[in-house]
A tleap script that builds the chain and sets N, CA, C and O, in Angstrom:
source leaprc.protein.ff14SB
mol = sequence {
  NMET ARG HIE LYS ALA MET TRP HIE LEU LEU
  ALA ALA THR GLY LEU SER VAL GLY HIE PHE
  GLU GLU ASN SER PRO GLY ASN SER MET PHE
  VAL ALA ILE TYR ARG TRP ARG VAL GLN PRO
  ASP ARG GLU ARG ALA PHE VAL GLN ALA TRP
  THR ARG LEU THR GLU LEU ILE PHE GLN THR
  ALA GLY SER LEU GLY SER ARG LEU HIE ARG
  GLY ASP ASP GLY THR PHE LEU ALA TYR ALA
  GLN TRP PRO ASP ARG GLU LEU TRP GLU LYS
  SER THR VAL ASP GLY GLU ALA ALA ALA ALA
  CYS ARG ARG ILE MET ARG GLU SER ALA THR
  GLU LEU THR PRO ASP LEU ARG LEU GLU VAL
  ILE VAL ASP THR LEU SER CYS THR ARG ARG
  CALA
}
set mol.1.N position { 21.808 6.697 -33.424 }
set mol.1.CA position { 22.898 5.813 -33.787 }
set mol.1.C position { 24.198 6.217 -33.104 }
set mol.1.O position { 25.275 6.011 -33.665 }
set mol.2.N position { 24.121 6.785 -31.911 }
set mol.2.CA position { 25.336 7.152 -31.184 }
set mol.2.C position { 26.225 5.945 -30.976 }
set mol.2.O position { 27.448 6.053 -31.061 }
set mol.3.N position { 25.624 4.793 -30.702 }
set mol.3.CA position { 26.430 3.616 -30.429 }
set mol.3.C position { 27.184 3.146 -31.673 }
set mol.3.O position { 28.238 2.524 -31.538 }
set mol.4.N position { 26.683 3.421 -32.879 }
set mol.4.CA position { 27.391 3.064 -34.111 }
set mol.4.C position { 28.734 3.781 -34.151 }
set mol.4.O position { 29.759 3.177 -34.468 }
set mol.5.N position { 28.723 5.082 -33.825 }
set mol.5.CA position { 29.959 5.865 -33.823 }
set mol.5.C position { 30.934 5.311 -32.793 }
set mol.5.O position { 32.134 5.238 -33.056 }
set mol.6.N position { 30.432 4.918 -31.622 }
set mol.6.CA position { 31.309 4.364 -30.593 }
set mol.6.C position { 31.888 3.025 -31.053 }
set mol.6.O position { 33.057 2.729 -30.802 }
set mol.7.N position { 31.075 2.226 -31.721 }
set mol.7.CA position { 31.532 0.937 -32.229 }
set mol.7.C position { 32.677 1.132 -33.214 }
set mol.7.O position { 33.686 0.429 -33.148 }
set mol.8.N position { 32.521 2.086 -34.126 }
set mol.8.CA position { 33.567 2.344 -35.113 }
set mol.8.C position { 34.816 2.922 -34.454 }
set mol.8.O position { 35.932 2.634 -34.886 }
set mol.9.N position { 34.639 3.728 -33.421 }
set mol.9.CA position { 35.776 4.253 -32.679 }
set mol.9.C position { 36.546 3.115 -32.023 }
set mol.9.O position { 37.777 3.104 -32.046 }
set mol.10.N position { 35.837 2.164 -31.443 }
set mol.10.CA position { 36.484 0.998 -30.842 }
set mol.10.C position { 37.270 0.227 -31.894 }
set mol.10.O position { 38.409 -0.172 -31.653 }
set mol.11.N position { 36.673 0.021 -33.045 }
set mol.11.CA position { 37.355 -0.701 -34.121 }
set mol.11.C position { 38.606 0.042 -34.570 }
set mol.11.O position { 39.614 -0.577 -34.911 }
set mol.12.N position { 38.540 1.371 -34.569 }
set mol.12.CA position { 39.670 2.185 -35.015 }
set mol.12.C position { 40.847 2.144 -34.042 }
set mol.12.O position { 41.955 2.539 -34.408 }
set mol.13.N position { 40.633 1.678 -32.816 }
set mol.13.CA position { 41.716 1.611 -31.846 }
set mol.13.C position { 42.707 0.514 -32.174 }
set mol.13.O position { 43.785 0.448 -31.584 }
set mol.14.N position { 42.344 -0.352 -33.118 }
set mol.14.CA position { 43.218 -1.460 -33.464 }
set mol.14.C position { 42.911 -2.712 -32.665 }
set mol.14.O position { 43.496 -3.766 -32.916 }
set mol.15.N position { 42.001 -2.614 -31.704 }
set mol.15.CA position { 41.611 -3.789 -30.937 }
set mol.15.C position { 40.767 -4.693 -31.819 }
set mol.15.O position { 40.031 -4.220 -32.685 }
set mol.16.N position { 40.874 -5.960 -31.601 }
set mol.16.CA position { 40.016 -6.887 -32.326 }
set mol.16.C position { 38.616 -6.755 -31.776 }
set mol.16.O position { 38.396 -6.970 -30.584 }
set mol.17.N position { 37.666 -6.405 -32.625 }
set mol.17.CA position { 36.294 -6.251 -32.153 }
set mol.17.C position { 35.476 -7.509 -32.399 }
set mol.17.O position { 34.271 -7.528 -32.145 }
set mol.18.N position { 36.118 -8.549 -32.889 }
set mol.18.CA position { 35.394 -9.775 -33.183 }
set mol.18.C position { 34.790 -10.415 -31.951 }
set mol.18.O position { 33.778 -11.107 -32.058 }
set mol.19.N position { 35.383 -10.205 -30.776 }
set mol.19.CA position { 34.854 -10.825 -29.565 }
set mol.19.C position { 33.924 -9.893 -28.785 }
set mol.19.O position { 33.423 -10.265 -27.724 }
set mol.20.N position { 33.693 -8.702 -29.297 }
set mol.20.CA position { 32.764 -7.783 -28.674 }
set mol.20.C position { 31.424 -7.892 -29.375 }
set mol.20.O position { 31.369 -8.140 -30.580 }
set mol.21.N position { 30.353 -7.711 -28.637 }
set mol.21.CA position { 29.037 -7.724 -29.252 }
set mol.21.C position { 28.485 -6.315 -29.267 }
set mol.21.O position { 28.338 -5.683 -28.221 }
set mol.22.N position { 28.182 -5.828 -30.452 }
set mol.22.CA position { 27.594 -4.502 -30.597 }
set mol.22.C position { 26.107 -4.597 -30.332 }
set mol.22.O position { 25.439 -5.527 -30.785 }
set mol.23.N position { 25.601 -3.638 -29.602 }
set mol.23.CA position { 24.162 -3.581 -29.368 }
set mol.23.C position { 23.530 -2.830 -30.525 }
set mol.23.O position { 24.000 -1.757 -30.902 }
set mol.24.N position { 22.482 -3.381 -31.083 }
set mol.24.CA position { 21.810 -2.774 -32.217 }
set mol.24.C position { 20.372 -2.460 -31.844 }
set mol.24.O position { 19.896 -2.921 -30.806 }
set mol.25.N position { 19.666 -1.685 -32.664 }
set mol.25.CA position { 18.284 -1.339 -32.318 }
set mol.25.C position { 17.403 -2.559 -32.030 }
set mol.25.O position { 16.520 -2.480 -31.177 }
set mol.26.N position { 17.618 -3.666 -32.711 }
set mol.26.CA position { 16.839 -4.864 -32.444 }
set mol.26.C position { 17.318 -5.611 -31.214 }
set mol.26.O position { 16.688 -6.577 -30.785 }
set mol.27.N position { 18.419 -5.170 -30.651 }
set mol.27.CA position { 19.028 -5.807 -29.489 }
set mol.27.C position { 19.350 -4.707 -28.485 }
set mol.27.O position { 20.514 -4.493 -28.148 }
set mol.28.N position { 18.325 -4.012 -28.010 }
set mol.28.CA position { 18.503 -2.783 -27.232 }
set mol.28.C position { 18.531 -3.048 -25.735 }
set mol.28.O position { 17.677 -2.550 -25.002 }
set mol.29.N position { 19.484 -3.811 -25.284 }
set mol.29.CA position { 19.581 -4.153 -23.871 }
set mol.29.C position { 19.671 -2.887 -23.018 }
set mol.29.O position { 20.245 -1.878 -23.429 }
set mol.30.N position { 19.093 -2.968 -21.832 }
set mol.30.CA position { 18.999 -1.828 -20.929 }
set mol.30.C position { 19.462 -2.257 -19.539 }
set mol.30.O position { 19.256 -3.399 -19.128 }
set mol.31.N position { 20.084 -1.334 -18.828 }
set mol.31.CA position { 20.584 -1.612 -17.487 }
set mol.31.C position { 20.132 -0.506 -16.537 }
set mol.31.O position { 20.164 0.675 -16.884 }
set mol.32.N position { 19.721 -0.892 -15.360 }
set mol.32.CA position { 19.420 0.057 -14.290 }
set mol.32.C position { 20.373 -0.245 -13.140 }
set mol.32.O position { 20.595 -1.404 -12.788 }
set mol.33.N position { 20.928 0.807 -12.565 }
set mol.33.CA position { 21.845 0.664 -11.434 }
set mol.33.C position { 21.245 1.386 -10.240 }
set mol.33.O position { 20.833 2.541 -10.333 }
set mol.34.N position { 21.205 0.682 -9.116 }
set mol.34.CA position { 20.636 1.204 -7.879 }
set mol.34.C position { 21.731 1.196 -6.809 }
set mol.34.O position { 22.550 0.278 -6.760 }
set mol.35.N position { 21.739 2.223 -5.954 }
set mol.35.CA position { 22.759 2.304 -4.899 }
set mol.35.C position { 22.118 2.671 -3.561 }
set mol.35.O position { 21.235 3.525 -3.484 }
set mol.36.N position { 22.590 1.998 -2.515 }
set mol.36.CA position { 22.086 2.231 -1.165 }
set mol.36.C position { 23.240 2.260 -0.166 }
set mol.36.O position { 24.275 1.625 -0.368 }
set mol.37.N position { 23.039 2.999 0.895 }
set mol.37.CA position { 23.837 2.847 2.112 }
set mol.37.C position { 22.896 2.143 3.087 }
set mol.37.O position { 21.725 2.501 3.216 }
set mol.38.N position { 23.433 1.140 3.765 }
set mol.38.CA position { 22.603 0.289 4.616 }
set mol.38.C position { 23.160 0.301 6.031 }
set mol.38.O position { 24.374 0.286 6.233 }
set mol.39.N position { 22.258 0.327 7.010 }
set mol.39.CA position { 22.662 0.249 8.411 }
set mol.39.C position { 23.445 -1.051 8.615 }
set mol.39.O position { 22.973 -2.114 8.212 }
set mol.40.N position { 24.619 -0.992 9.226 }
set mol.40.CA position { 25.440 -2.205 9.380 }
set mol.40.C position { 24.709 -3.374 10.031 }
set mol.40.O position { 24.914 -4.523 9.639 }
set mol.41.N position { 23.863 -3.098 11.017 }
set mol.41.CA position { 23.151 -4.186 11.694 }
set mol.41.C position { 21.952 -4.691 10.885 }
set mol.41.O position { 21.276 -5.626 11.315 }
set mol.42.N position { 21.677 -4.090 9.722 }
set mol.42.CA position { 20.549 -4.493 8.879 }
set mol.42.C position { 20.997 -5.074 7.535 }
set mol.42.O position { 20.162 -5.365 6.678 }
set mol.43.N position { 22.311 -5.245 7.347 }
set mol.43.CA position { 22.812 -5.713 6.060 }
set mol.43.C position { 22.273 -7.084 5.675 }
set mol.43.O position { 21.882 -7.294 4.526 }
set mol.44.N position { 22.247 -7.997 6.602 }
set mol.44.CA position { 21.764 -9.350 6.294 }
set mol.44.C position { 20.297 -9.314 5.838 }
set mol.44.O position { 19.941 -9.935 4.837 }
set mol.45.N position { 19.455 -8.587 6.575 }
set mol.45.CA position { 18.041 -8.475 6.219 }
set mol.45.C position { 17.895 -7.798 4.850 }
set mol.45.O position { 17.063 -8.201 4.037 }
set mol.46.N position { 18.699 -6.780 4.610 }
set mol.46.CA position { 18.655 -6.080 3.328 }
set mol.46.C position { 18.997 -7.030 2.182 }
set mol.46.O position { 18.279 -7.087 1.184 }
set mol.47.N position { 20.084 -7.770 2.326 }
set mol.47.CA position { 20.516 -8.691 1.263 }
set mol.47.C position { 19.462 -9.768 1.024 }
set mol.47.O position { 19.179 -10.108 -0.124 }
set mol.48.N position { 18.885 -10.302 2.080 }
set mol.48.CA position { 17.850 -11.325 1.913 }
set mol.48.C position { 16.625 -10.758 1.204 }
set mol.48.O position { 16.066 -11.406 0.320 }
set mol.49.N position { 16.205 -9.556 1.585 }
set mol.49.CA position { 15.038 -8.938 0.949 }
set mol.49.C position { 15.343 -8.593 -0.508 }
set mol.49.O position { 14.505 -8.813 -1.383 }
set mol.50.N position { 16.531 -8.058 -0.774 }
set mol.50.CA position { 16.921 -7.734 -2.154 }
set mol.50.C position { 16.909 -9.001 -3.017 }
set mol.50.O position { 16.416 -8.989 -4.145 }
set mol.51.N position { 17.451 -10.082 -2.479 }
set mol.51.CA position { 17.516 -11.343 -3.222 }
set mol.51.C position { 16.120 -11.852 -3.556 }
set mol.51.O position { 15.855 -12.244 -4.693 }
set mol.52.N position { 15.238 -11.849 -2.584 }
set mol.52.CA position { 13.868 -12.337 -2.818 }
set mol.52.C position { 13.130 -11.449 -3.808 }
set mol.52.O position { 12.469 -11.959 -4.713 }
set mol.53.N position { 13.229 -10.130 -3.656 }
set mol.53.CA position { 12.557 -9.216 -4.575 }
set mol.53.C position { 13.103 -9.379 -5.989 }
set mol.53.O position { 12.339 -9.374 -6.954 }
set mol.54.N position { 14.403 -9.522 -6.115 }
set mol.54.CA position { 15.012 -9.707 -7.438 }
set mol.54.C position { 14.538 -11.005 -8.075 }
set mol.54.O position { 14.296 -11.043 -9.282 }
set mol.55.N position { 14.401 -12.061 -7.295 }
set mol.55.CA position { 13.869 -13.323 -7.819 }
set mol.55.C position { 12.433 -13.132 -8.324 }
set mol.55.O position { 12.076 -13.644 -9.385 }
set mol.56.N position { 11.617 -12.402 -7.573 }
set mol.56.CA position { 10.242 -12.142 -7.995 }
set mol.56.C position { 10.207 -11.341 -9.298 }
set mol.56.O position { 9.410 -11.630 -10.190 }
set mol.57.N position { 11.067 -10.343 -9.398 }
set mol.57.CA position { 11.121 -9.524 -10.616 }
set mol.57.C position { 11.552 -10.377 -11.797 }
set mol.57.O position { 10.990 -10.264 -12.886 }
set mol.58.N position { 12.545 -11.227 -11.585 }
set mol.58.CA position { 13.024 -12.109 -12.658 }
set mol.58.C position { 11.920 -13.066 -13.111 }
set mol.58.O position { 11.730 -13.285 -14.308 }
set mol.59.N position { 11.205 -13.627 -12.155 }
set mol.59.CA position { 10.178 -14.621 -12.468 }
set mol.59.C position { 8.925 -14.026 -13.102 }
set mol.59.O position { 8.264 -14.697 -13.896 }
set mol.60.N position { 8.586 -12.788 -12.770 }
set mol.60.CA position { 7.291 -12.262 -13.201 }
set mol.60.C position { 7.345 -11.040 -14.113 }
set mol.60.O position { 6.367 -10.761 -14.806 }
set mol.61.N position { 8.448 -10.309 -14.135 }
set mol.61.CA position { 8.459 -9.036 -14.866 }
set mol.61.C position { 9.337 -9.049 -16.110 }
set mol.61.O position { 9.316 -8.095 -16.888 }
set mol.62.N position { 10.106 -10.111 -16.310 }
set mol.62.CA position { 10.880 -10.204 -17.541 }
set mol.62.C position { 12.290 -9.680 -17.482 }
set mol.62.O position { 12.918 -9.509 -18.527 }
set mol.63.N position { 12.820 -9.415 -16.288 }
set mol.63.CA position { 14.211 -8.958 -16.212 }
set mol.63.C position { 15.141 -10.096 -16.600 }
set mol.63.O position { 14.746 -11.262 -16.600 }
set mol.64.N position { 16.366 -9.752 -16.927 }
set mol.64.CA position { 17.379 -10.758 -17.255 }
set mol.64.C position { 18.200 -11.141 -16.035 }
set mol.64.O position { 19.114 -11.962 -16.122 }
set mol.65.N position { 17.868 -10.539 -14.895 }
set mol.65.CA position { 18.582 -10.829 -13.670 }
set mol.65.C position { 19.338 -9.620 -13.169 }
set mol.65.O position { 19.320 -8.555 -13.788 }
set mol.66.N position { 19.997 -9.795 -12.049 }
set mol.66.CA position { 20.668 -8.685 -11.399 }
set mol.66.C position { 21.831 -9.202 -10.564 }
set mol.66.O position { 21.897 -10.382 -10.216 }
set mol.67.N position { 22.732 -8.304 -10.257 }
set mol.67.CA position { 23.851 -8.607 -9.360 }
set mol.67.C position { 23.871 -7.549 -8.266 }
set mol.67.O position { 23.637 -6.368 -8.526 }
set mol.68.N position { 24.152 -7.981 -7.044 }
set mol.68.CA position { 24.300 -7.051 -5.928 }
set mol.68.C position { 25.767 -7.035 -5.539 }
set mol.68.O position { 26.394 -8.082 -5.382 }
set mol.69.N position { 26.306 -5.834 -5.386 }
set mol.69.CA position { 27.717 -5.654 -5.034 }
set mol.69.C position { 27.811 -4.804 -3.766 }
set mol.69.O position { 26.893 -4.057 -3.428 }
set mol.70.N position { 28.942 -4.938 -3.077 }
set mol.70.CA position { 29.250 -4.044 -1.962 }
set mol.70.C position { 30.584 -3.381 -2.280 }
set mol.70.O position { 31.577 -4.054 -2.554 }
set mol.71.N position { 30.591 -2.050 -2.239 }
set mol.71.CA position { 31.806 -1.300 -2.501 }
set mol.71.C position { 32.725 -1.259 -1.294 }
set mol.71.O position { 32.329 -1.604 -0.181 }
set mol.72.N position { 33.950 -0.836 -1.529 }
set mol.72.CA position { 34.922 -0.691 -0.445 }
set mol.72.C position { 34.432 0.264 0.637 }
set mol.72.O position { 34.809 0.139 1.802 }
set mol.73.N position { 33.594 1.215 0.249 }
set mol.73.CA position { 33.066 2.179 1.218 }
set mol.73.C position { 31.791 1.698 1.908 }
set mol.73.O position { 31.188 2.436 2.688 }
set mol.74.N position { 31.377 0.455 1.620 }
set mol.74.CA position { 30.185 -0.107 2.245 }
set mol.74.C position { 28.905 0.131 1.470 }
set mol.74.O position { 27.855 -0.391 1.845 }
set mol.75.N position { 28.967 0.903 0.404 }
set mol.75.CA position { 27.790 1.157 -0.419 }
set mol.75.C position { 27.380 -0.119 -1.145 }
set mol.75.O position { 28.228 -0.836 -1.677 }
set mol.76.N position { 26.085 -0.399 -1.165 }
set mol.76.CA position { 25.557 -1.513 -1.940 }
set mol.76.C position { 25.152 -0.977 -3.305 }
set mol.76.O position { 24.573 0.105 -3.409 }
set mol.77.N position { 25.455 -1.731 -4.341 }
set mol.77.CA position { 25.122 -1.355 -5.709 }
set mol.77.C position { 24.536 -2.569 -6.405 }
set mol.77.O position { 25.113 -3.656 -6.365 }
set mol.78.N position { 23.388 -2.384 -7.043 }
set mol.78.CA position { 22.767 -3.467 -7.808 }
set mol.78.C position { 22.734 -3.075 -9.272 }
set mol.78.O position { 22.404 -1.944 -9.630 }
set mol.79.N position { 23.082 -4.030 -10.099 }
set mol.79.CA position { 23.102 -3.880 -11.546 }
set mol.79.C position { 22.015 -4.802 -12.087 }
set mol.79.O position { 22.137 -6.024 -11.994 }
set mol.80.N position { 20.959 -4.231 -12.649 }
set mol.80.CA position { 19.839 -5.026 -13.159 }
set mol.80.C position { 19.784 -4.910 -14.681 }
set mol.80.O position { 19.793 -3.809 -15.231 }
set mol.81.N position { 19.726 -6.039 -15.340 }
set mol.81.CA position { 19.745 -6.059 -16.800 }
set mol.81.C position { 18.361 -6.430 -17.331 }
set mol.81.O position { 17.691 -7.321 -16.808 }
set mol.82.N position { 17.956 -5.720 -18.386 }
set mol.82.CA position { 16.641 -5.893 -18.994 }
set mol.82.C position { 16.792 -6.013 -20.502 }
set mol.82.O position { 17.745 -5.481 -21.073 }
set mol.83.N position { 15.860 -6.707 -21.157 }
set mol.83.CA position { 15.925 -6.804 -22.617 }
set mol.83.C position { 15.854 -5.437 -23.304 }
set mol.83.O position { 16.470 -5.223 -24.347 }
set mol.84.N position { 15.084 -4.508 -22.694 }
set mol.84.CA position { 14.991 -3.162 -23.258 }
set mol.84.C position { 14.394 -2.221 -22.215 }
set mol.84.O position { 13.833 -2.663 -21.213 }
set mol.85.N position { 14.521 -0.929 -22.462 }
set mol.85.CA position { 14.036 0.089 -21.535 }
set mol.85.C position { 12.520 0.016 -21.366 }
set mol.85.O position { 12.010 0.181 -20.258 }
set mol.86.N position { 11.809 -0.228 -22.447 }
set mol.86.CA position { 10.346 -0.254 -22.402 }
set mol.86.C position { 9.836 -1.306 -21.412 }
set mol.86.O position { 8.924 -1.036 -20.630 }
set mol.87.N position { 10.421 -2.493 -21.447 }
set mol.87.CA position { 9.992 -3.543 -20.515 }
set mol.87.C position { 10.278 -3.129 -19.077 }
set mol.87.O position { 9.449 -3.341 -18.192 }
set mol.88.N position { 11.455 -2.536 -18.837 }
set mol.88.CA position { 11.813 -2.065 -17.493 }
set mol.88.C position { 10.809 -1.023 -17.008 }
set mol.88.O position { 10.367 -1.070 -15.860 }
set mol.89.N position { 10.447 -0.077 -17.890 }
set mol.89.CA position { 9.519 0.988 -17.498 }
set mol.89.C position { 8.125 0.444 -17.188 }
set mol.89.O position { 7.430 0.982 -16.326 }
set mol.90.N position { 7.711 -0.611 -17.879 }
set mol.90.CA position { 6.374 -1.182 -17.688 }
set mol.90.C position { 6.324 -2.212 -16.560 }
set mol.90.O position { 5.240 -2.618 -16.142 }
set mol.91.N position { 7.471 -2.630 -16.071 }
set mol.91.CA position { 7.508 -3.728 -15.108 }
set mol.91.C position { 6.887 -3.328 -13.770 }
set mol.91.O position { 7.118 -2.235 -13.252 }
set mol.92.N position { 6.109 -4.233 -13.243 }
set mol.92.CA position { 5.547 -4.072 -11.907 }
set mol.92.C position { 5.543 -5.439 -11.235 }
set mol.92.O position { 5.273 -6.461 -11.865 }
set mol.93.N position { 5.838 -5.430 -9.984 }
set mol.93.CA position { 5.762 -6.658 -9.192 }
set mol.93.C position { 4.993 -6.296 -7.928 }
set mol.93.O position { 5.476 -5.556 -7.071 }
set mol.94.N position { 3.796 -6.833 -7.840 }
set mol.94.CA position { 2.924 -6.534 -6.713 }
set mol.94.C position { 2.823 -7.758 -5.805 }
set mol.94.O position { 3.461 -8.782 -6.047 }
set mol.95.N position { 2.037 -7.637 -4.792 }
set mol.95.CA position { 1.806 -8.743 -3.882 }
set mol.95.C position { 2.471 -8.512 -2.541 }
set mol.95.O position { 3.328 -7.644 -2.376 }
set mol.96.N position { 2.040 -9.321 -1.592 }
set mol.96.CA position { 2.527 -9.168 -0.220 }
set mol.96.C position { 4.019 -9.433 -0.091 }
set mol.96.O position { 4.710 -8.728 0.645 }
set mol.97.N position { 4.522 -10.434 -0.792 }
set mol.97.CA position { 5.951 -10.763 -0.683 }
set mol.97.C position { 6.815 -9.609 -1.196 }
set mol.97.O position { 7.798 -9.238 -0.555 }
set mol.98.N position { 6.455 -9.046 -2.337 }
set mol.98.CA position { 7.223 -7.928 -2.892 }
set mol.98.C position { 7.135 -6.708 -1.980 }
set mol.98.O position { 8.132 -6.020 -1.761 }
set mol.99.N position { 5.956 -6.443 -1.455 }
set mol.99.CA position { 5.776 -5.298 -0.554 }
set mol.99.C position { 6.615 -5.466 0.713 }
set mol.99.O position { 7.218 -4.506 1.194 }
set mol.100.N position { 6.651 -6.677 1.247 }
set mol.100.CA position { 7.442 -6.937 2.454 }
set mol.100.C position { 8.932 -6.737 2.166 }
set mol.100.O position { 9.647 -6.159 2.984 }
set mol.101.N position { 9.395 -7.202 1.029 }
set mol.101.CA position { 10.808 -7.023 0.653 }
set mol.101.C position { 11.145 -5.547 0.530 }
set mol.101.O position { 12.168 -5.096 1.045 }
set mol.102.N position { 10.292 -4.793 -0.148 }
set mol.102.CA position { 10.534 -3.355 -0.312 }
set mol.102.C position { 10.558 -2.644 1.042 }
set mol.102.O position { 11.373 -1.749 1.264 }
set mol.103.N position { 9.664 -3.045 1.940 }
set mol.103.CA position { 9.614 -2.431 3.273 }
set mol.103.C position { 10.903 -2.693 4.029 }
set mol.103.O position { 11.468 -1.776 4.625 }
set mol.104.N position { 11.377 -3.932 4.012 }
set mol.104.CA position { 12.621 -4.288 4.706 }
set mol.104.C position { 13.798 -3.511 4.118 }
set mol.104.O position { 14.636 -2.994 4.856 }
set mol.105.N position { 13.857 -3.433 2.802 }
set mol.105.CA position { 14.948 -2.695 2.162 }
set mol.105.C position { 14.894 -1.216 2.535 }
set mol.105.O position { 15.923 -0.613 2.840 }
set mol.106.N position { 13.697 -0.633 2.512 }
set mol.106.CA position { 13.524 0.783 2.846 }
set mol.106.C position { 13.928 1.043 4.301 }
set mol.106.O position { 14.606 2.028 4.595 }
set mol.107.N position { 13.508 0.154 5.207 }
set mol.107.CA position { 13.829 0.324 6.626 }
set mol.107.C position { 15.309 0.089 6.914 }
set mol.107.O position { 15.841 0.603 7.898 }
set mol.108.N position { 15.971 -0.683 6.063 }
set mol.108.CA position { 17.384 -1.002 6.262 }
set mol.108.C position { 18.312 0.076 5.713 }
set mol.108.O position { 19.437 0.236 6.187 }
set mol.109.N position { 17.844 0.803 4.725 }
set mol.109.CA position { 18.694 1.779 4.039 }
set mol.109.C position { 18.722 3.108 4.785 }
set mol.109.O position { 17.706 3.575 5.300 }
set mol.110.N position { 19.896 3.698 4.828 }
set mol.110.CA position { 20.027 5.052 5.365 }
set mol.110.C position { 20.067 6.068 4.232 }
set mol.110.O position { 19.843 7.259 4.448 }
set mol.111.N position { 20.351 5.595 3.030 }
set mol.111.CA position { 20.422 6.476 1.865 }
set mol.111.C position { 20.160 5.674 0.599 }
set mol.111.O position { 20.659 4.559 0.442 }
set mol.112.N position { 19.377 6.249 -0.297 }
set mol.112.CA position { 19.131 5.669 -1.615 }
set mol.112.C position { 19.524 6.724 -2.638 }
set mol.112.O position { 18.973 7.825 -2.647 }
set mol.113.N position { 20.468 6.387 -3.491 }
set mol.113.CA position { 20.922 7.293 -4.542 }
set mol.113.C position { 20.006 7.120 -5.751 }
set mol.113.O position { 19.572 6.001 -6.026 }
set mol.114.N position { 19.701 8.184 -6.476 }
set mol.114.CA position { 18.841 8.036 -7.670 }
set mol.114.C position { 19.395 6.990 -8.643 }
set mol.114.O position { 20.606 6.818 -8.779 }
set mol.115.N position { 18.473 6.302 -9.312 }
set mol.115.CA position { 18.832 5.259 -10.283 }
set mol.115.C position { 19.698 5.832 -11.398 }
set mol.115.O position { 19.575 7.000 -11.768 }
set mol.116.N position { 20.566 4.990 -11.917 }
set mol.116.CA position { 21.254 5.274 -13.172 }
set mol.116.C position { 20.584 4.410 -14.218 }
set mol.116.O position { 20.350 3.225 -13.983 }
set mol.117.N position { 20.275 4.975 -15.353 }
set mol.117.CA position { 19.610 4.248 -16.439 }
set mol.117.C position { 20.530 4.269 -17.637 }
set mol.117.O position { 20.894 5.334 -18.137 }
set mol.118.N position { 20.909 3.078 -18.099 }
set mol.118.CA position { 21.961 2.969 -19.099 }
set mol.118.C position { 21.552 2.125 -20.294 }
set mol.118.O position { 20.927 1.075 -20.144 }
set mol.119.N position { 21.906 2.588 -21.466 }
set mol.119.CA position { 21.766 1.813 -22.694 }
set mol.119.C position { 23.078 1.082 -22.912 }
set mol.119.O position { 24.144 1.695 -22.853 }
set mol.120.N position { 23.019 -0.218 -23.162 }
set mol.120.CA position { 24.235 -0.989 -23.417 }
set mol.120.C position { 24.698 -0.681 -24.834 }
set mol.120.O position { 23.933 -0.814 -25.789 }
set mol.121.N position { 25.960 -0.268 -24.965 }
set mol.121.CA position { 26.529 0.082 -26.260 }
set mol.121.C position { 27.352 -1.085 -26.806 }
set mol.121.O position { 27.153 -1.520 -27.940 }
set mol.122.N position { 28.274 -1.583 -25.991 }
set mol.122.CA position { 29.102 -2.736 -26.352 }
set mol.122.C position { 29.107 -3.667 -25.156 }
set mol.122.O position { 29.260 -3.220 -24.020 }
set mol.123.N position { 28.942 -4.951 -25.402 }
set mol.123.CA position { 28.849 -5.946 -24.333 }
set mol.123.C position { 30.026 -6.909 -24.447 }
set mol.123.O position { 30.132 -7.649 -25.425 }
set mol.124.N position { 30.909 -6.899 -23.451 }
set mol.124.CA position { 32.032 -7.837 -23.459 }
set mol.124.C position { 31.971 -8.815 -22.286 }
set mol.124.O position { 32.923 -9.562 -22.061 }
set mol.125.N position { 30.868 -8.821 -21.537 }
set mol.125.CA position { 30.737 -9.785 -20.445 }
set mol.125.C position { 30.627 -11.182 -21.022 }
set mol.125.O position { 29.795 -11.424 -21.897 }
set mol.126.N position { 31.439 -12.093 -20.556 }
set mol.126.CA position { 31.447 -13.444 -21.120 }
set mol.126.C position { 30.133 -14.171 -20.869 }
set mol.126.O position { 29.753 -15.033 -21.661 }
set mol.127.N position { 29.432 -13.846 -19.791 }
set mol.127.CA position { 28.184 -14.552 -19.488 }
set mol.127.C position { 27.052 -14.113 -20.418 }
set mol.127.O position { 26.009 -14.766 -20.449 }
set mol.128.N position { 27.224 -13.039 -21.166 }
set mol.128.CA position { 26.170 -12.587 -22.067 }
set mol.128.C position { 26.526 -12.795 -23.540 }
set mol.128.O position { 25.710 -12.513 -24.417 }
set mol.129.N position { 27.709 -13.274 -23.812 }
set mol.129.CA position { 28.100 -13.495 -25.210 }
set mol.129.C position { 27.349 -14.656 -25.805 }
set mol.129.O position { 27.092 -15.658 -25.138 }
set mol.130.N position { 27.003 -14.516 -27.051 }
set mol.130.CA position { 26.331 -15.606 -27.763 }
set mol.130.C position { 27.373 -16.534 -28.345 }
set mol.130.O position { 28.448 -16.095 -28.752 }
set mol.131.N position { 27.055 -17.820 -28.384 }
set mol.131.CA position { 27.986 -18.808 -28.931 }
set mol.131.C position { 28.050 -18.723 -30.436 }
set mol.131.O position { 28.785 -19.483 -31.067 }
savepdb mol mol.pdb
quit
């Protein structure tokens, strides 16, 4: 219940917590963050392969989707959201299309940083708020 303590700490700041959504055990959203450095002449191929692979994962493995970002330093960062850690851990996407995407991404990257695995504690993104 670490997130309960954080929720109460947020409430104690005097901020209105009515517009924040607390994550609870029955609502255990999970996020994985991936980071790459990509060869400049391979960025387009990398983005296309990442997009296709992410679509396959969304369609077949149960992810909630993902966003790809580029940092000021040129690092690519993807934020992938899942209903829970268990589904993320069990997810697999096989087939020739997925393998080809992974190959292109691997060949395009000069560096892959280890994944960050995060439990969502408080969600204030407007696209995920419930009406």
